[in-house]
N, C-alpha and C positions, 0 to 999 in steps of 0.2 A: 387551676380552678377545681379540677376533679379531686385532687389531693386535699384541698381545703374543705370541700364539701364532705369528703369521707371522714376527715378528722373531726369536723363538727358533728356529724351523725354518730360517730363512735363516742364522743364526749357526752352527747345527749343520751345515748343508750346507757352508758355507765351511770350517769346521774339518775336516770329513771329506775335502773335496777336497784340502786341503793336506797330507794324510797318505798314506802307503803302508802296505801290509800285509806284515808279516814273520811267517812261519809255518814250521812244521816238526814233526819228531818227535824225542823224546828216548828213547834206548834204553840198556840196560846193555851190558856187554861181550859178552854172549852173544846180543844182538839182541832181548831182551825189552823191550817198551814199558814205560816207567816212568810210573806214574800219580802225580800230585801233586808232580811236580818243579817247582821254581821257575825261571822265566826272567825276567831283568830287563835293561833297557837303560838305561845311564847316558850322558847327553849329555856328550861329552868337553869341549866348549867351556864348559859351565856347571858341570860336575861334579855334576849333579843327576839324580835318578831320574826318568826321563821316562815309562817304560811298564813294565809287568810282566804276567806271565801264569802260569797254573798248568796243567800238562798234564792232559788227561782220561784216561779209562781206556784209550785207544789211544795214549797218549803224545804226543798232539798239543798244540801251543801256538799262540797267535796274538797278536801285538802290533801296535799302531798306532804308527808312527814318522813323524817329519817327513821331508820330502824333502830331499835334498842335505845330509845331516848325518852327522857322525862319531859312532859309538857304541861303548862298551865293553859287551860282552854277557857276562853271567855266568849259568851254569846250575848249580843246586845241588840236592842230594837227600841226605837224612840217611843217613850211612854211606858215601857215595861222594865222590870228590874233586871239588871245584868246577871247572867248565870255564870258562876265561877266553878270550874271543875278541873280535875287533874287527869292526866292520861300518860301511861307508859306504853310505848310501842314495842312490839316484838318483831317477828319475821313475817307476819301475815296481816292482811288488811283488817280494818276495824270498822264496825258499823255501830253508831250510837245516836239515839234521838234525844232532843231536849224539849222541855216544856217551860214556857216563860209565863210569869205571873205579873200582875199589876204592881207597880212600884209605889209604895205608900210613903216613901221618904226620898222622893226624887231629888229634892233640893239639896239633900245631904250627900248625894252620890258624887264622888270625886274620881274622875277618870285618870288613871296613871299610865295610860298607853294611848298611842295615836293609831286610829284606824287608817289603813291605806286608802280605802274607798268608803265614803259614806253617802247615802242617798236620802235626800229630804225632798219628797214631792218631785218636782221637775228639775231639781238641782242635784248634780253629782259633784261631790267634793273629794278631790284627790290630795292626799298628804304627800307633798313633793319628796320629802326626805325618804319616804318608804321605797322610792323608785330610783333615787340617785345612787351612783357608785363612785362619785368623786371626780369623774372626767368631764362633767358638764361645764360648759363655759357660758352659754346663753340660754334664754328661756326655751328656744326651739329645741335644744338638746334635752331638756327636761320633758317637754311635751311629747317628743317622739317615743318616750318610754312608758307613757300612760296608756292603759288599755282603752281602745275605742277612739284614740286621737291620732291623727296623722299630720305631719308637716311636709308639704310638698317641697320640691327643690327650689321653688321660688319664694319659700317662706310663708306660704298661705296655710292656714290652719283648717283642718276638716275634722268634724266630730261625727262619728257614725256615718261617714260618707257625705255629710252636709257641710257646706262652707260656713265658717264662722263669720257672722256679719259685723261683729264689734268686739274689740278687746278693751277691757278696763283694768285699771290698777287701783286697788282700794276703792272700787266703785266709781272712779273718775276716768273719763275718756282718755285713752292714750293716743295722741295724734289722730283724733277723729276716728279712733277705733281701728286704725290700719294694722292688720295682723303681721305684715312683714317687718315693719319697723319695731314691733314688739318682740318677735321671735329672734331677730338679729341683734338686738341691742340691750334688752333687759338682762342684767347679770343673773346667772343661775343661782348663785349663793344667796340672792335676796328673796327668792321665791319660797314661801311657806306652804300655801295652799293654792290649788287651781280649782276654781268653781266653774262648772259648766252649767249654764242656764238655758235649759231647753224650753220650747214653747214661749219664747220671750217676746215682749213688745215694749218699746221704749215709752209708750203711752199706756199707763196702767189702766186708764178708763176703757181702752179698746181691747184689752187682753181677753181672748176667748171669743170676741165677736166675729173675727174673720178666721183665716187659716194661718195660725201662728205656729203650727206644728213643725215647720221647716226652719223657723228662725232660731238660731243658736248664737249665744254670746258667751264670752269667757271673762271672768273676773279673777285677777291675780291678787292674792293676799300676801303681803310682805311679812318677813320675819320681824319680830319686835324691835330688834336693834336697827332696823332700817326705817323706822317711822320717826318722824320729827327730827331726823338727822339727814344731812347730805350723804349720799352714797353714790357709788359708781366707780369709774376707772379712768385713768389717763395712760394712753399707750403711745409710744413713739418707736420708730424703727428705721434702720437704714440698710442698704445693701449695695453690691457692686453696680457699676454703671449709673450711679446717682439715683438709685431706687430709694423710695422713702414711703413711710406711712405715719400718720398722726391721727389718733382717734380718741379725743376726750369725750367722755359720756358721764353726765352728772344728773342725779335725780333727787327730788325732795318731795316727801309726802307727809301731810298733816291732815287732821280732820277738816280744816278750813280751806286749805289751798295746796296745790301741788305745782311743781316746776320741773321740766325735763329739758335737758340740753344734749343734743347728739351732733357730733361732727365727725367727718371722715375725709381726710386728705391723703391721696395716694396716687402713685403712678405705676402700680403693678397690675392694673386691670380689675381691681375689686370695685364693682359699681354699687354704691350704697343706694342709689335711686335710679331705677331704670325707666325707660319709656313706658313700660307697662304700669309701673308704680304711678307715674305722672297721670296717666289716663284714669287709673283706678281712684285717684284722689278727686272725687266729685264734690267733696266738701260735705258729704253726708246728706245731700239733698234728695228728697224723695220726689219723684215725678208726680205732679198733681194730676196727671192724666193716666195714672197707673190702672191697669185692669179695665180700662174702658173699651178696649178694642181698637183704638186708633194708634197707629205707629207712625209718628211724624218726628223724625230725628234730624236735628240740624247737623249737617256735615261739618267737620272741622279739619282743616289741614294741619293746624296747630304745629306739632312737631312730627308730622307724618313722614317727612323725608329723612328723619333721623333713624337709622337702622342699626342701633347698637345691639350687639349680640352678646350680652353679658360680658364675660371676660374672654370672648372669642375674637376680638378685634386684634389687629396687628399692634396697635399701641393705644393706650387709654390713660388719660390724666384726669382724675376726678377730684372735685371739691364739693363738699356737701356740708350744710349747716342747717339745723332745725331746732326750734324752740317751741315748747308746748306748755300751756298753763291752764289751771282751773282754779276758780275762786268762788267761794260761797259767802257772800256778804251776810246772808242769814239762811236759816234752814230751808226757806221756801224759794230761794233764788240761787241759781248756778250760772256762772259765766266761764266760758272756755274759749280757747283760741290757739292758733299755731301760726308760725311763719317758717317757710322752708325755702332754702336756696340750694340749687343744684347746678354746678357748672362742670362741663366736660370738654376735653379736647381729644378727638379720636381720629385715628388713621386706620383705614380698612383697605385691603387689597384682595381682589378676587379674580379668578379666571372662570369663564362660563362657556358652555356650548349650548346654543339655542337651536332646537329642532322645530321648525315651523310646520304647522298643520298642512298648509298647501304644498303639494309636491313640487311645484315649479319655483317655489321660493327657496333659495339655497340656505343651507345651514350657516349659522353665524358663530364665529368664535370671538369672544370679547375679553379684554383685559382692563380692569378698572382699579385705579388708586383714588381713594376718597379721603378728604380731610373735612372733619366736622367740628364746628364750634357751637356750643349751646350754653346759654345761661337762662335758667328757669326760676320763677318765683311763684309761690303759692301762699295765700294769706286767708285766714278764716277767723271769724269772731262770732260766737254763739251765745245766746242767752235763753235760759229756761226758767220760767217763773211758775211755781205751783203754790198758790196761796192756800189751797185746801184740796181735798180729794176730788172735788167736783170741777176744778178749773186747772187748765195747763195752757201756757202760752209760750211759743218758741219763736225766736227770730234769729236768722243767720245771715251773715254777709260772707261771700267767698269770692276771691279774685285770683286769676291766673295771668301772669305776664311772662313773656319770654322773648329772647333775642337769639336767632339762629342763623348760621351760614353754613353752606356746604359747597365745596369745590371738588370737581372730579376731572382727573386725567383719564380719558376713555379712549380705548383703541378697539375698533371694529374691523374684522377681516373684510367687511363689505364697504364700509364708509371711511375707513382710515382713522386718523386722530381727531378727537372731539374734546373740546374743553367745555365743561358745564359748570354753572354756578347757580345756586339758589340762596335766597335770603328772605327773612320775614321777621316782623316784630308784632305778633298777634297778642291780643289780650281778651279776657272775658270777665264779666262781673255778674254775680248771681246774688239775688236776695230771696229769702224764703221766710214766709210768715205762716204759722200754724196756731190755731186756737181750738181747744177741746173743752166742751162744756157738757156736764151731766146735769140735766134738769131734774131727773129722778132716776131711780134704778131701772126704769123701763124706757126712758127717753134720753138718748145720748146724741150730741151733735159734734161735728168736726168741720172746721173751715181750714183749707189749705190753699196757699197762693204762692206762686213762684214767678220771678222775673229774670230773664237772661238778656244781657247786652254783650254782644260779641263782635269783635272787629279783627279782620285778618287781611294782610297785605302781602301775599307771597310774590316774589320776583323771580323770574327764570331767565337764564341766558345760556345760549349754546353757540359755540364758535367752531366752525368746521370748514374743511376744504370743499371747493366746488367739485362735484363729480356726477357721473351719470346715475350713480346709486341713490343720490339725494334728489327725490322727486318733488319736494315741496317748493321748489324755486318758482314755478309758474302758479301754483296754488296761492302763494303769498305775494306774488308780484315783486320778487326780490331784485335788487340791483346787482347784476352779475359782473359788473366791471371792477369789483373789489377783489383784493387779494384773497380774503377769506369771506365766508358768509357768517356774519355776526348778528344773530337773531335774539331779540329780547322780548319779554312780556311783563307788563305790569298788570296786577289783578287786585281788586279790593272787594271784599264781601262783608257787609254789615248786617247784623241780625238783631232784631228786637222781638222777644218772644215772651208771652204772658200765659200762664196756666193758673186756673182757679177751679176749685170744686168744693161743694158743700155736701156733706154726708149726714144722714139721719138714720139712727138705729132705733127700731122699736123692739124691745126685748120682750118676747112673749113669755118665756120662762127660761130655766137654766139650759134647756136643750134646743131652743129655737129662737131666731130673731129675723126681722125684716130690715134690709138696708136699702134706702132710697138715696140716689146720688144725682146731683145736677152740677154741670160744670161747663167750662169752655176752654179752648186753646186758641190763642190769637198770635199770629206770627207775621212779621213784616221784614222782608229782606231786600237789600240793594246790592246788585252785582255789576261791577264795572271792570272791564279789561281792555287791553290794547296790545297788539303785536306790532313791533317796529324793528327797524334794522339800524345797527350801528355801523357807520362807514369807516373807511380807513383813516379819515381825517378826525375821527372821534365824534363827529356830529350825528344827530339822530335823524333818521329818515322815516317819516310816517308812511306806512304802506297802504297801497290801494290795490284791491283785486276785483276784477270783473266777475270772478267766479263766486267768491264768498265774502261776507262781511268779516272784517278783522278787528272790529271793536264791539263791545257790549255795553249797554246801558239798560239794565233790567230792574223793574220793580215787581216783587212777587208778594202777594198777600194770601194767607191761608187762615181759615177759621173753622172751628169745629164746636158746635153747641150740642150738648148731649144730656140725656136723662136716662137713668137706669134703675133697675131693681134686682136685688138678690135676696133669696130666701134660704136660710141655713137651718137645718133640722138634724138632730142627732137621734138615732134609733138603735139602741143596742150598741153593736160594734161599728155601725155605719154612721157616717156623717155626709149629708147631701147638701150641696150649695149650688143650685141652678140660678142662672141670671140672664137678663136680657137688657141691652142698652140701645136706645134709639139715638141716631146721630143726624144732624143737619150740617152738611159740609158746603163750604164755599171757597173756591180758589180763583185767583185772578193774577195774570201776569201782563205787564205792559212793556213792550220793546219795539223798536223801529216804528214808532208813532202809531202803533196799533195795540189792541187789547184783546186778550183771550180770557173768557170767563167760563166757569162751570159750577153749577150748584146741584146737589142731589141729597137724598136721604137714604139711610141704610139702617137695618136692624141687625145687631150682632149678638148672637147667643154665646154663652159660656157655661161651663159646668165643672164642678169638682166633686169627686166621690172618694171618701177616705174610709178604709177599713182598719180599725184599730184593734188588732188581735190581742195585744197587751201593751203595757206602757212603753216597752222598748221594741215593739214590732208593729209595722203598719204597711199597708198597701194603698197607694194613692193614684187616682186617675184624674187627669185634667184635660179639658177641651176648650179651645178658644178660637173664635173666628175674629180675624183682624183685617182692618183696612190699612194698607201701607201706602204712604205718600212720599214722594221725593221732595227735595228742597230745590233752591234756585240753581244750584250748580248743574243740574241736568236739564234746565229749561232755557238757558242762555244760548241763542242760536248763532251768535258770532263765534268764529273759530277761537279755540283755546289750546295752547300748547300743553300737552301732558309731559312730553320729553322730545328729544330730537327726532325720535322715530314715530311719534304718534300725535295726531291732532284730533281734537274732540269738538263736535258741534252738537249743541243741545237741541231739544225738541219741545217747543212750547206747548204742544197739544198732548203731552203725556197724560195718561189716565192713571188712576190708582190701581193697585193690585189687591187681590183678595186672598188671604192666606188662612189655611186650616192647620191648627197645631194641636197634636195629640201627644200626651205625655203619660207614661206609666212608670211609677217608681216604687221600689220595695226597700225597706230598711229594717234591719234586725240587729240588735245588740244584746247579747246574752252575757251578763256578768257572772252567771253560774259557771259556765265553761269558757268564758272570755272569747266568744265567737262574734265576729262583726261581719255582717253581710249587707251589701247594698247593690242594687241593680237599677238601671235607668234605661228606659226606651223612649225615644222621641221621634215623631214623624211629622214632617211639615210639607204641605203642598201649597204652592203659590200659583194662583190663577191670574192670567194677564200680567205676568211679571215684567219688570223693566229690564230689557236686555239690549245688547249693542249690535248694531248693524255696521260691519266694518268693510271698508273697501281698500285693498292694497293697490298702490299705484304701480303702473306698468313701466318697465324699462324696455324701450324699443329695441328690437333685434336689428342686426345688420346683415345684408345679403340673404343667405338662406337660414340664418339663425332666427328662431322664433322669438317673439316677445316673452319676457319673463317678468314675474312679479318681484317688486322690491320689498324691503322690510318696512317701508313708510306706509302708514295707513291713516285713513280718516274714518272716525267712528261716530255714530249717531245712535242715541238710545231710542228704543221703540217698545211698544207693548206687544209681547210675544203671544201668539195664539196657542203656544204649547206651554204646559205648566212646568214649573221647576219643582223638584222633589228632593228632599234630604231625609236620611234615616240614620240615627245614631243609637248605638247600644254601648253601655258602659257598665262595668260591674267589678266588684272586688270581694274576695272571701279572705278573712283574716282570722287566725286562731292562735291563742297563746297556750303553750304547753309548759307549765312551770316557768322557767327562765328563758324559754325559746318562743319567739314570735315568728309566725310564717304567714305569708300572704301570696295570693295569686289573683291577677286581675287582667282586664283587657278592655280595649275600646275598638269598636267597629264603626266606621263612618262611610256612608255611601251617599253621593250627591249626583244629581243629574240635572243639567240645564241645557238650554238651546241658545245658540248664537247663529247669526247670519254673517257669513264671510264671503265676499265677492259674489253676493247674490245667491249663495247656496247655503241651505240650512245645515248646521253642524250640531250634532248631539255630543255634548261633553259629559263624560262620566268619570268619576274618581272614586276609588275604593281604598280606604286606609285601614290597615289593621295594626294595632299596637298591643302587644302582650307583655306582661311584666310579672315577675315572681321574685320573692326575696325571703330570706330567712335571717333572723338576727337574734342575738343573745342579750341578756341583761343580768349578768352576774355582778355581785357586789365585790367579790374578792378575786376576780379572775379577769383577764383581758376579754373584751367583747369584740365580736366580729359580725359583720353583715355581708352576706353574699347574695347575689341576685343575677337575673338575666332579663334583658329587654330585647324584644324583637319587633321591628317596625317594617311593614310591607306597604308600599305605595304603588297602586295601579292606576294608570291614566289611560283612558280610551277616548280618543278624539276622532273616531271614524277611521281615516287612513293612517292615523298615527297612534300607536299604542306603546306604552313604556311601563316597565316594572322595575322598581328599585327596592332593595332589601338592605336593612341595617341590623346586624347582630351585635349586641353589646352586653357582654358579661361584666360584672363589677364586684369589687371587694372593698369593704371599709373596715378599718381596724381602729379600736378605741381601747386604750389601756391606761390604768392608773396604778402606779407601782412605787414601791419604796416610800410611800406616804408623802412624796414630794414631786414625782415626775408624772406628766401626762403625755402620752404619745398617741397621735391620731394620723391615719393615712387613708387616702381615698384613691383607688385605682379603677380605671374603666378602660375597656378595649372596644374598638369599633371596627367592624368589617362592613364596608359599603360596596355594594355590587349591583349590577343589573342582571338580566337573564343570561348574559353571555360570559361575564367575567367579573372579577373583583376590580373595582375602579380605584379604591384606596382602602388602606387599613392603617389605623392610627390608635394611639393610646395616650391616656393622661394619668399622671401620678402627682398628687400633692401630699405633703406630709408636714407634721409640726411636732416639735418636742419642746415641752414647757417644764420649767423647774420653779417651784414655789415651796419654800420651807414652811413647815407647819407654823401657824400663827404669824407668819410674816405677811406684810402688805405688798411685798415686791415679787414680781414674777418675771422670769427671763425666758424668752422663746426664740428658737430658730425655726424658720418655716420656709418651705419651698413650693413654688407652683410650676406646673409643667416640667417636672424634674426629668422626664425622658426627652425633653426638648423636641416635642412634636411640632412640625412646621405648618401643617394645614389640616383642615377637615372638609367634609363635603355635605352638600344639601341639594335636594331636588325640589322642583316647583313646577306647577302647571297653571296656565291661564287660558284665555279664550283663543290665543293665537299659536301658542307654542308650549313645548315642554323643555325645561332647561335643567342642567345639572351643573353645579358650581363648586369650585374649590376656593375656600377662604383661608388666607394666611393669618396665623395667630401669633400671640406674644411668645417670645422665647422663654427659656428657663429663668426664673427669678428666685433668689434666696435672700431672705431678710432676717436680720437679728434685731429683736425688739425687746423693750423693757416696759412693763406695765406696773403702775402703782394703783392699788385698790384702796379707795377711801373707806 
């Protein structure tokens, strides 16, 4: 690693020495500095673009040029005549200013060059070819090379530190705007321009009325040869041990309609659609109760027990298919939709050491082999109708269905062998209706309504031997005359939720407006569950316990009716948006032939203050008071199995929690010197939070041996008198030096919450530090390299139990395009996982790919390998209310694939 860094620094130094600095100021005819003017230098000998720059707010520019070279200099600015000049460099830096005049023959101007970066108001346009070097395969590879844009390891796009909310292709939604499907699937050679749309709002009538400054969308413009034609690729590959991949991807775009097909079938651990993707696909629904101060989230088990760890499972077989379309019957009407299927068969194996907080509870060593089967389906149909600039109507239908099973062969050093099984077939159905109406330029209305229908039916089964360690026998009233204890649970949760709000904006002038909001949230939930025993004969035994109810039949109704007002005013660099919302709440739950009700009112303030230093630099402060409500899962007072070790009993009298959230963020993007800075601070304090009161069951001692606590616990939620607090700080500094891009960043997260265990209050604190730095190159005619270092430190303090885990991880990525036909990429990362005493495990990963495609050929041949060093396992630590655990996960072995791709 040190040698690679030294080589990179030497190469950078040599490149810098061989260059001179060309700088100056661009002004208009009256001497006013021009911000965002473009200055480019064309090498006259090669007729290629060699350097470019964009002026800052003082009109200054700076370019790096070769010594002793002839250049054509062009300076351009929208609405002004292009300045054409010549320049011959010597051995010293050059300073030269330019004056631009009005363009009297603008229509006759023909641009014979492409600007790498063009800025038009809130839109930044990148010419993709100016940043490509030939090794790019997908859109994500292109975006990583654009200044100010980052692509995370998960494929999510960030612009100037802000998450991109929507991705479009030729102005049409790409799979509901999902950024990962775009970055991982759109071919790089199809990308012509990348348009970054800042301060965006999908409803043009509402643009500028609220705080749109953090909304960022991306639109991909395709090359001319990719429009009105099918394009894409078909890939197939095989390898030893019956490994295979098949990835057809087809795209079609025309002004009237578009069609996209993406498929991915493989058994090499490449997961095209993860659990995170599944939950992120909300169907583009906006919560009608947004920013009102009420936080009522319907819990969803959905695929909660599926714990896919990307390609880090022992074995993964994935099947994925997705289709997306958009159609415009006429200019005022757009129809879009998608259908997604994701199927996976997964095997996981892990060994864990659980260190319990209570000193009398022995540590537990567990070994788990898990087999998961999942079939997921998502469907969306949307319609947007804009008959004129004063009216817009949206309607969406979104459905999620799934079928999942999980079986576990589990061994505990305390409880012995345990067989567990979970299964469910949940579904949800959403409808969304929005109507926006502009009565006049001063009076704007918005009606938004959403309906959710959700049905979940999780089943749980645990089969284990009878032992003194298993203390739920008496609690559940189990029949102990059986060979094994075979315990099962049926559960059903049905949810009907309706949100609606009406907004009115009175626009006072261009700098201020008043927003009045009225709305409601209505929710009805039905919760049913039963714990029973399966006997040796296979028959079902309904259980009865004198201690606790083992069945639930709960009806829960929640309503929130609110009215609020916000006032937005802009004064100089400052924009103030204070607000206040009044809520009338009503909750009622019925169970065990009795009813619990509560009604109250609450006033919730919020405020936003933004300081806009310049177009690309701002400081933002936000405060919001929220009322947090639980859903029916925490209210059902009959016992519910979480797992073989834990039983949960709800609390029907739970009250709401009150939270204070403060956020301070800073963003700066300087195209003059390509510096990107963002910093983020967030503090949350929750008063009367819902926490768990847990009681571990006792194992009686014998003779002189004292009683000890088992690992079996019964937990009940309660409103804690002690507040929960979380603090998060996140930041990144990025700078581009010619062809070198460097960044350094970090995240600090501190959380503090209180639990009650065995009648004793426990304060749990966790402090996570994650630091990262990287340096990468972007040369056109030389191999590119990225080197970096990640450091993660996790501190857990649980009173008598404190732990510290450290992960050091340097990495190197190589990207080379050579002999005009070959592409070689390799990613290497090393991990050293330790605690305060010793190194627990060290492991590394290497994947590499060599591709060959002859110029102008549509065929590409690739040999690729994953986990080439054949690493067997990795480590992870975790902390919860009861324990701290460190686990070893076994992962897939080395796979080598030979594939062939045909490019349409």
